[in-house]
N, C-alpha and C positions, 0 to 999 in steps of 0.2 A: 173386644171387639174395634170396629174402627168409625169411618164416620156413617151419618145418620141422620132423617128428617125428623125435626121437630113441631110437634103441632102446635098450631097457637104464635111461631114465631114467623119472621117475618112478612115480604109484603106480596106473596106469593096466593094464589087462589088456591086453599088448602082444598075445597068443593069439588074440582072438578079433576080428572085424570087425564094424562096424556099418555100414550102407547110410544116407544120409539125402541130400537134395537139396533145395541153396540156391539162390534162383530162377532154379529148372528145371533145376539141372544137378546131375550124381549125384556125391555125395565119399562117403568110408572114415572111420571113423573108429573108438574100441574104447569098451569099457566103463568109465567112469569120469571120461568127458570130459564138457566141458561142450559147451553150442553155442558157444560162443568158443574153446575152446582147440582143440574137430575144425576149424575154418576154418582158423585158425591152422597147424596144422596143416597143413593142405592148400593154403597159401599165399597162402589169399584175405587179401588186405586191407581193400579196399571193401566193407565190412558192413554201412552205412547212410548215411542223408544226413541233413542236420542240419533243424533244426525251422523254421528263416525262409528260409536262403537255400540251401535244398540242398546244400550244399558236402558232398564225399566224405569220407567219413567211418570209421575203421578202430575197433580194439579198445585201450582206453586203460588200465584196469585188468583185475585178474583175478578177482571179485571182485563185490561190491554196490556197490564206488567206480567201477566204469564207467558211464558216462552215457550211451554212443554204443551198443551192441550189443543193438537191442530191436526181436523178433521177433516176428511171426504166424507161429504153428508147430502143424500140426496132424499127427495120428497115430488112426490106425483110428476116420473118423470123428469125431471131437473135434477140433476150434480152439480154442485159448485164444490171446487175442491180448495184444499188449505184453509178450512173454515176455521177462526178462531173461536175453539170454544168454552172460555170464558166471556166471551159476547156477541155468541149466536144464540139466539132467544128458542126454544123447544117449542116444536110445534110438533100434531099429534101425526102420527106414521112416519116419523124420518128414521132412517136409514142411516147411518154413523158409524165411518169404519176407521179406525188407528190406520194413521201413514207411516210411510219407513219399517213395514211390519211384513211378516209374512211366514203361519198367514194370520197370525193375533197379538197384539200387544202385548198377551196374558203368556203366548209361546210363543219365541221369535228366533226362528232357525236360524237367522243373519247377528244371535248375540252370541255367536262364537267370537267375531271378532274382539271382540271384549278382553279373550283370552291373548290375543298378538299386540293388544296395545302397546308393551314396550317398545316395538316395534314399529310405531306408527306414533309419532310424539310431533309436538307439532312441525309443518313445513317437510314431511319425509315424503310426501310428493314431488317436490322440489328438487330432490336429491336422489329418488330411489327410480325413477321411469324415466331417469337421461339416455342409459344405456340397456339393447343396443341403439332403441328407438324410441320417441314418446309415441308417435302413433300405434306401435303394437298394443298399448296399453289404455288408447284413447276411445277407444268403442267400449272396453269394459268399464273402465271408468265413469263416465257418458251416462250407462245404465243405470249406475249404482249410485247417480246424482240426483240431488232435488227431491223434493219432498211434494206429497201425495200426488195426484193420477188425472190428467186431463180427460174430461169426457170427450167423446170422437162425435156426439151428437148434438147440434145448434139449438141451444134455447131460444125458444122463439120469443119475440117481445123484449128480450133482455137488451132494454135498451135505456140511457141515462139522458136525462134532458138535464137543461144548464136556466140557472137563473140570477139574472143579476140583479142585486142589491144595494141602496146605499142608506145610509145611517148615522146620527151622532155620536151614539157610542155602541161599539161591540163590545159585550163582556161574556169572555171564555169561561164556562167553568159554574156550573148551577149548583154547587154546591153553597153553604150557609154564606160565604164571603160572595159568592155570586149573584144571588137572590135581593142579596141587602143592597147590592152596586147598581143594581139592574133597577130595583123600585125607587130608592132614592134618584135617578135618574131620570126614570119614566117621570118621576110626582115633581119632579126640578123643570119639565119641559120640554128635554132631550129626548126626539126618536130614539129608543133603545131595541136592541137584538139580543137578546141571550141565546148563547148555547150550549148544550148539555147535552153529553154523548150515550149515559143512558135513557131508555123511556121514560125514567120515575124522577123527578129534580129532586135535587137532597143533600149527593155528594156522600163522604164521610160521615150524617149525623146518623143515620141508621146504625152503624156498625159500635159507636158508641155507646147507645142505648141508655141519651139522656135527657133529659127535657133543656127547652131550648127558650129562652124569656116568656118561661113558667107555662108551656106548652109541650105535647108531644111533638116529636118532628113531623111526624105528615102530616096534624093541622097546622104546626108553623108554616110547614113549605106549601101548604096550597093556599095559605093566607098570603103569603109574597107572591103568588102567581096570581093571586085575584086584582093585587092592589100593581103590579106591573101591568099585568091585559087590560086594566078599569083607565088607567093611566096613558094608553094610548104603545104601551109598550108589545114586545113579538118578540115569543119562548119558542125554539127551535129543542124537539127533542129528540133522542137519538140521532145526533146528529154530532161529527165530531169535526172541530178545526184543525187539517192536517196539513195545511202550509202557509206562511205569509210569505207575499212577496214584495215588489217593490209599490212601492208610492201607496202604503198600506191598503194593498189588495189583501184579505185574507179567504182561503176557500175551503169549505166546509162540504162533508160526507153527510149525507141525511142517509140513514138506514129506511128503505124500506119493507124491509121484510127478506124470508128465505125465497131466493128466484127470483126477485128485481133488482135491477141495478140501480146501486143508489144516486140520490140525486144532489147532481153539484151547483154548490151557491157560490158565487164571487162577488164578496163583498166589496166593498168600499165606505172603509168607518173614518169619519173625521178625529174619532180616538178607540184606544184600543186599554181594557181593562180587562187584565190577567189575572185568574182566580183559577186555574187549573190545578192546585192539591198538589199534594204530594207523594211520595207511593214508599214500600218497606223494602229496605233496605238487604239483599240475605246477607247472611253469617258463612265465612269459609272457613270450615271443617271437613274433617275424615269422612266419608261417604254423606255427606252433604246433599246429593242425589237423587238419594232414595225417595223410593216414593211412598209418601206420610209423613215428610220433611215440608211442609210449606213455608208463609208468610204470616206473621201474625196477623197484619191487618187484612191477611187476605182469607183469613179464618173467622175475622170478627165481619166480614160482608159477606162471607156466606153464612151467619146466624141472624146478622140483620135485614137481609134482604132477601134473603132466597129461607133461613128457618131450618138450614143444617150445621150440623153439629160435627165438628172437623174430625175429634175424636174422641173418647172418651179417659183415657190413661193420658194425659198430656205432659208432659215437658215443653217449660216454654224458657228459650234461651234467649236473651237478652243483653245488651247491654247499655241501654235506656231506660228513664224512669217510665215510660209509657207499661211497663212488665206486670206489675201488680195491678192498677187498675183494668188492663186488658183479662188479666189472670181470670181479676172477679166478675168480671162479665161472663167468663166460659162458666166456673164454676155454678153462676145463678142458674146456667143452660143445662146442670147437672153434671160436668165434666169435673176430671180429678186429675188438678192441676198443680204443678210441681214447678216453681218459678230457678232459674239455673241463669247466675251472672256472668254470663260467658267470658269476662277478663277474667275469672277463678281460675279456671281449668283449659286444657286443649280436648274440646269435648271428639268424641266419634261416634257416630249411627252406628248402630248394630241389629244387622239383617239382611238382606237379598231384595228378595219380590218382597217381603212381608217386615216389617220394619218390628224388633221386637223388643227394642231398648237404644239406651246414650249412653255411652264412659263418660264420663264427666268427675272430674278431680279424684281419681284414685278409687270410683266406686262405679257400680251397674246400676243403671236405674231404668227399671223395666218399663213400657208405652208403649204406645199404637202410633204413636201422633208427636211429632218434635215443632214445634211454631218457635221459626229463631226470627229476631229483626237486628239489625245492625244499626237503627237510625233511620228517620227519614230522608229520601232524595226530593228534592222540590222539583218538581216534573215544566224545566224552563227549556222545553225543545224550542216553542212555539218563538221565545223571548230571541234563545239564542239565533232564529232562521231568519227574525229581523234585524237582527244587527246589535242586538243590545249584549254586554257585556256583562262578565261574571263575578260575581268577586266571593271569597272563601270565608266562610262562619265558623270561625274556630270552634266555636259553644256545641253548634249541632252539628259541627264534621259535615258539612256541604255547601254546594255551592247554590248561591241564590244572587237574584236577579242585580246584577252594579249600575252599570251606564244605560241608563234606559236610552233604546231608538226614538224617534219622532213618533211623537202622539201614542207612547204607549207607557204605561203602568202597572206595575205587577202587586196584588193583594193577597195578604190570608194567607195562606201553608205554603205558596208555591214562593213567599217574601222570607221565609223561613219563622212565621209565625204563625205556629200552633195552636193558642191557645184559643179560643172561638171568640170570646167578647174581645178582645184586641184587633182579630183579625178582619172580624164583625165593622168593627170603629176604622179600620185602616181601608175596607172596601167602601165603606160609604165618603170617606173623604175622598179616593180616587176619583167616583164618579162623579163629583161634584169637582172635579180639578183642583182643591182644596192640595198644603200639603198631607201628604200621608202622616199621621203618626207613627212612630217607632218604639214599643218597650220591650225592655225582655221580658224572654222568654222563660216561662217553666219550664220548659222540653228539655231536661240534660241528658248528655250521653256520651262515656267513657270513649276516650278511641283506645281503638281495635286492630291493630293489624292481625293474618295471620299467622297461623305457627309453622315456620318454612321446616321445622327440626323433626315434626310430623313423619310418621313413615309411609299411611296410609295415603289414598289420591283424595285430593282437595278440589271442588269444583268451582272454576268459575262461573265458565258458558254452557249454563246445561243443557239444551240443544245440541250443541254446536260441538260438544265435550271435552271443551278448551280447560285446563288444570292447573294449579299454580306452579307444577314442574314445567310446564309448555312457557310458562310467562319467565320462569328461573331461565331456559333454554333459549330462548329467545333474546332475553336481557345479556347473553354469556355470548352469543354472538350478534352482538352489536346492535341489537334491531331497539336500541334507547327510545327512540321518538315514540311515542302513545299512536302517530299513526302509521309509524312502520311496526308495532305492536300488533293494530286492531288486520292490517293485511297478512302479515305469516302466520300467525296464530286462526285469525278467522275469528278473534273475540270482538264480540257485539255485531255479529252480521244475520245474528239470528232472525227470528217472523218478528223477533221484539224490539228487534236494532237497539240494543246494550239494554234495556230499562234497567232488566236486572240486573246484568253483569260488567256494565262501563265502569261505574264506581269500585265494584270491589276489581277490578282489571286493576285500577287505577291505583288502590290501595295495596295490592299487591306489590306490582310496577315498584311503587314510590319506596314499598319496603323493602326491594330488593338493591334499592341504587341507593338506599339510606336521602331519600328524599324527601320531602314533604308532597303533597297530592298537589297543590296549589304548582308547585315545581315543577310537576311532570307534563301538567297540563292536561288541556280534555281532547276528545276527536271533535269533527267538526260533527255539524246538527243540520239536516237537511230534510226536506219534505220528500215522500209522504212521513208524520209523525204514525200515521198506522199502516197496516196494505191495506192498499185502496185498489178495485179491478181496472184494468187497461180502461175498460169500456166508458169508466168514472172519466180518463182524459179525453176519450174521441166524442161522447156525449152523444149530441146533433149533428155531430160531424159526418155527416154519411147521405145521401141521394141527394136532390137539390143546395141540401144545408152541407155539403163538405164544401164544396163554393157557391156560396148563398150568391144568386142573379144579380146582377148591378143594375136597377132601373132607370132611363133616362125621366127625367122632369117632366119630359115633352110626351110621356107614351100617349096620354089621352088625345093629343093631336096627331100624332101618326096613326092612328087607330081610327080617327076619325077621316083620315087622307086616302084609308084603303091601303094601311102596311100590314106587308106581308111580315111580321117579326121573329126573328131568328136568334141564337145565342153566338155572339161572336166575341171572343177574347172575357168572358162572363157577363158581358153587357146583352140584353134585350134591347136590341136594334131593327131598326127598318133592311131588310133583305132588299125587296122593292115595294114599289107602289103598285095598286091596281086588282082589280077581280080576274083581271084574265089569265093568259097567257104569260106566264114567270119567263118563259126565255124570250117574249114580243116585248115585257114590261121593261126588261133587262135592256135590251135592245134601243127601243125607245128613249131611256133616261140617256145612254150612252149619247146618241145621234143627238138631244137637247143640249146635254153639256158642252158635245164638241160646238155644235152650230149657236149655242144660245149661251145659256149659262143651268148649273148646275146649284139647287140649295142643300147641304149635307147637315143633319144633327151631328156634329162631330166632338162633342161635350165629353165621349170617354177617351181620349186623346188626354196622354199625361201634360198635369201644370205644377213641375217639382221646383219649388223656390230656393234659391240656395244665395246664404247672405251672409253677411259679416267680412269682415277686413281680413282674413284669410280667403274668399270667398272666391276670388279668382284662380288662384294657387289651385284650390280644391277641383275644380273643375278642370282646369289644366289639365289635373292628374290621370280624374277620371276619365278625361276624354281621349280617344286616340287623334282626334284633332287638334292644331294647335287653339288654346281658345283666346289665350292671351291677351292676343293682337286685335280679337275684337273690339269692334268699339260699342260704344253706348248706341242704345237705337238699331244697332241691325243684328242677324241673323248671321248662324252659321251652323250648317247639315255636321252632323258627326257620327262616331260609333262609340260607343262602349261595350270594351271588353271584357272575356276573365283574363285571371290573371295563367291563362295557356293560350292567349293573345284571338279567344275564338272569340266574331262576334258575339255580342251578350245582344245587345237592342241598338237600334236605331233611332235618330232621331233627332230636332234643332233645338238649338242655344240660343236663347234671347237675351243680351246683355240689358238691363234697366238703368243702370247706371252704375260707378265705378265696384260697388259694392253686391250688386243684384243682381241674377242672373235668375232666367227661368229656362227649365229642364223638358222639353214637352217631347217626351218618351212616345212608345207604342201604345196602344189602347189596352191590350192585351196584359202589355210587362209593369205597368205603372207598379203594383203592388211589391215586385223580384229589385226591380230597379228601385224604389222607396229603400228597399230592407239593403241593397247593395252599396247607396249612397251612405244608407246610417253606421253599416259596418264598417266603411272607412273615412266616415268622420272619423271613427272613435278610432282607429289605428292610425299611429304614426301622425294625425293632427291633434291641435289646440281644441278640444269641444269648444270653449268658450270663444272662437275666435270665429268659429263656419258655423251654419244653421243651417237645417236641412226640412223643410216645410211643405209635405204633401197638401196644395190645392185646389187638385183635383175638382173634388165634387164642391169646391164654394164657390167655381165659375162655369158657365154654361157656355159652347162654342158654335157657333153657324158658322159654316163654311161657304161661300160664295164664289163658285167660278167658272169660269167660261171667257168668251168676249167680251160679254153684255155686262161682267161683274164689275167693272169700274162703275156705269150706270146706275146700276142699282144701289150701291154704296154712298152714290151720292145724293139720288132721294132722301136717306136716310141721313143725312145732314148729320155723319158723326162729330165736325167741328174740326177736321183733319182736311189738308192737302191730299188732296189723291190725284195729282198728274206724274206721272213717271218720272221725272225729271223730280219733284219733291218727293215722291214715293218707290223708289225702286223697289224690284225686285229682294227678296231677303234682308227686309227693312221690316221696322218696329214703328208702333206709334200709339203714343197714350190718347184717345181721344173721351167724346163725350156720349153717350144715350139715356133718355130719361130723366137728364138731371143727376145721371149716378157714371161712375169710371166706367169703360170701354177700351179695351185692348186691343188693337189692331194689327197684326201680324202679313205682308204680305209675303205669302210659302206656296206652294203647291204642292198637292201629290198627283194632280190630275196630270200636267202638264201645259194645262194653259194659265195663263192670269188667275190670279186667286186671292182670297182673302180670308182670315180667319178674325173672326171678329167673338170676343169673349167678353161676355156680361155677368155680374152678378144672379144669381141663380132668381130674385126676384123679379128681375127685368127680363127671363128667358121667354114667356109666352108675350110679350109685347115685340120683343125684339123680332121673333120669330114670324109673327103677322106681317111685323110690318117689311121684313126681305120678303117673303111672300106676295104680300101686295104690289110694292115697286116691280118684284120679278115679273108677274103675271103678264102685262102688257107685251114686257121681252121677250115673251117665250121660256122665262126660267123655268124650269124642271125639279120636282121632288128627286132628289136619287138617293137610293140605297146603295147596301154595301158590295151587293154584287156587280151593279155598273160600276160602281170605284173599284172594286177591283181591278176591273177590265180596264178601265180608262188610264190605272197608272202602271200597268204591264206593258198598253202601248206604249207607253213614254220609257220603257226597263225601269223604271221602280221595281224595289223588293218590297217583301213582305218577311222578317227576319223569323225566322222557326219553319217559314215555308220555302221561299228561296235563297235560304242558306240554311245548315247544316249544323253537329256538332265538329266539323273540324274547318269551317269555313274562316277565311281572315280576311282583312280588308284589302289586301291587293289581288285577292281572288275575285273581289267585286271592280277591279280596275282603280283602289282607291291606295295608293302603294303613296305618296309625295311624306309623310307623316312619318310613317317608317323609316324612311333613309333622310328625311333632315330637323326632327322635332328633337331640338337637344335638352329639353329637359323631362325628367322620367316621367312616365307614365302608366296604369295599369299592363298588364300583357307585355310592355317593351320588351323585354328580353326576349320573349317567348317567337317573336317575329323572324329573328334573327338565328333558329337554328334551323339544322340542316332539314328538318319536316318540312320548315317552312319557306324554305328555299329550295325544296324539290320542284324540277323541271315539268311532275305529274299532278302537279297540283291543279284539283276541277276549279274550274275558272265560270263566269257568270256569260251565256250566250243566250241569245237569241236564235230562234228555230222559224222556218219556215216550211212549207208545206204547200201543195197544188190549191189552187184558190179554192175549187168543189169538193176537197178532198175533206173528210172527218176532221174532227181538232183529235189532237192525239191525246192520250191519256195519261193524264199527271202520275207521274212514280213509274212510265215507261223510261225500258234500262236503253240507252245509246250503245251502242256494242260494236267492237271492231273481231274481224275474222280472222286475222293474220296468223292465228295458232292450230295448231289442232283442234281447240272448240272457240267458242266466242266468249268474249271477255267485256264485260260489262265496264264502260269508261267515263259515265255519267249516268244520270234520269233526266227526265223532263219535272221541272217544279211547278211549273203553269201554266195552265194549256187553256186556250179561250176563241172564240170566236169574233174577231173585233168588229162590229159593223161602222168603225170608221173607215180602216182597210178594205173592208169588204173581203176578206181571207181570216184562217184561221192563223193564230200566232203562240208561241211558247218561249215559256226562258226554262233553261237548263242549267245545270252543274256538268261541265265534261272539261275531261283533261287537258291540259294542251289548248284550252279552247280557243285562244285570242290567234295561235297557230294556223288553227283550223277552218278560221271567217272566210266565206264562199263554197265552200267543198262540201258534201254532201256523208252523210254519215246513217248508217243504219239505224233504225228504233226499232225494240223488240219489246212484244205485250204480248204473255201469254198463246205464245204459240205462231203470234203475226210481224212478221219484220215487214217496217215499210223506210223511207226515205226521209229526210228532211234537211234541209240548207242550212250548215250554220252563219249567222248575219250577227250583225251590231243587237245590244237589247232593246238599243234604243229604236224603234220606227215610228217617233212618230213626233213631225217637229224637232227634229236630229241640229238644228242651227240654234233653236229656242227662240224662234221669235213674238211665237204667241206667248211663250212664259214670257219674256219681257217684255210685251206691249204695252 
């Protein structure tokens, strides 16, 4: 006999049945089952095949530590590949298919690969497929690689949402220790969130079959949950903490059932208590990968939670003192159990697809199940992700949490405290931020290393077919580092990410090298702790939420003024004002700006502050232009370049004082510029001497531009001398508005006299109303982005990304002096002196003129030459408008050798039509700058 269901055992609902199919055969389970428990209950032992050799595999563990039970599952037209069978809840009508098999797990024709295993050791592919050419083998290898099969159908509404939350205390793990910690913390007045990955809290209480505080486990768990909730605490079941990131950010994946994407919780906690428990460790012996070889703790979990008896004739192979208590629990359930001390012999499992027995200490013992335990391994993954250190506990032969990361503490089994009462005492102390008491554990384990003299194969990584001999081979080939071992053999790269294989692999490598496990070290622990779908990371980042639309604080005022709102650079901004013809409205706005004044909401303009003793050096490095000579109270226009010398963004730099600058970058580039600045701050700079602070959304900016701009500002009484002598173009002043600070910059994006006034958000509406009130008698008009685009094009000012492309450098726009004269290094400097950068055929910014009454040129139209056998594109139109100021069409373009063609006519081709345009200077308005410097 093998595994079977026991009536009356477990937490499942025996009164209801669920039908499901596995590899084409029909079976039944119960609500509360997982796929693994249901298959075991039906006596199914072979549930998978290993990755490389296609050896038969059975269930090893009962939860996230199982590396074998991986299935493709279909239900109601939804197919999900690579579901973990030990954690996927059974649903009625499920169709379950084993992966990496053909046609089934029971009979897999690819099992013939195991015959060739002597020729396929670790790293064989690095050596075998080099001759004559790797690409000859690549297609076949790629077809054989991978687990599961992706469905070509799109799963409708498979969307993951995201929730942000904070709390005083986050408790990870809902076993006895976690429940006690959460209850104590909640009752002390802390805001508490308890996270448990099972859908029923209690952790390992059910598999031990004992009372806790004189109550059955189920009743005690319910009492703790009631106490937590009544004190205001929160409990998240079926939710796994899969990653710990900077500043105590913990990522949780909430399972919402089959076919639904999990929900992502982003938790910021002041303190974190880790009560993540411990998992059983495999023993390394001959044929230890056979179906029917399971972990002791896994077998007890199947019994206590799911009412499944792992076998009837059981050999319990262990090196620790939990063996007899575990055997007694199984005996009470009806199993015949023989306990074997693993340190007294060299075991070998007997059988193939069907386990028949075990050879041990010169005797053959008949059994249908081998339960193995090499000790308990604390689940320290999240601890290490957070930066916590590990200590080696010789008594339990395991790594336990050592020096803690900030605001994190461990308690219970994860701390190496396996006695229930002591674990609960630790948890209470940890929850109340008291010193955690440590007592000697009653758990005892005997040191046991693999027998390297056995002739049979001994398996370390069950899914990836890594054997003891593979590790010996890697060591002989000088892969002495555990990280090198992992990559050379793929040890620990299975879907369980080494939860079962890492300690066994470390033990084997230590034995081979005659070193201790602490000397060998551990591999790096990285998120995610469990496999999660990619949808979880994408979450709400779709459609509008892919790039959430930013909104102006003045949006209600713009709507009231009749603004036509549109998306510009991620912001919802006025395109124009008025309900009539857009063409006529834009024309009138341009004329009002040139003849009187324009009032523009320029709040999206970047306002990134650079502060610190090294601020000058830093800004001078990230900008193409020389900033070190800029005096306080002055402004300089400049470019930021990529390392290839390509224009990344343009803007103005304001120097507030000796160690403080404001970078006003393009509205659409604020986020990317901020990221770039922060990246350079951390690369080659002292991060304690320079700081990058994006204050864009802390200040609103109103621009007043035009001949009447100074008169409008005079009425506002900003406390600043506005005379041209005291406040020239490209200068900055600190003023006041409504008793709060106001920043006034005399800069222009229109070519006219212009001022930008920035005030705190609380004064935005007041400033807007005051500007409109003072500007109305002077003929000022509200101006949107479309008119602004024409105004800047008349002056020859550019939009980066529109009038530049992925090859445009500063000298292509006529700004070449820093390239030749700037002495200090800057981002992209070397790239500006390459052969490509100095090519005579570079595309340069020019203006284009056509007939006064002609239709405007099409943006994107090609400028061509006809000197060869067929026309060749030598540039293209970047911006094209009808200029109300000049009374004729204008355009900007990037043109090969553009400056040498000034005054000449070039053909402009678009969709089969060719027109003629005259090449002129980009600046077509106030070339002398009289209006700009008025």
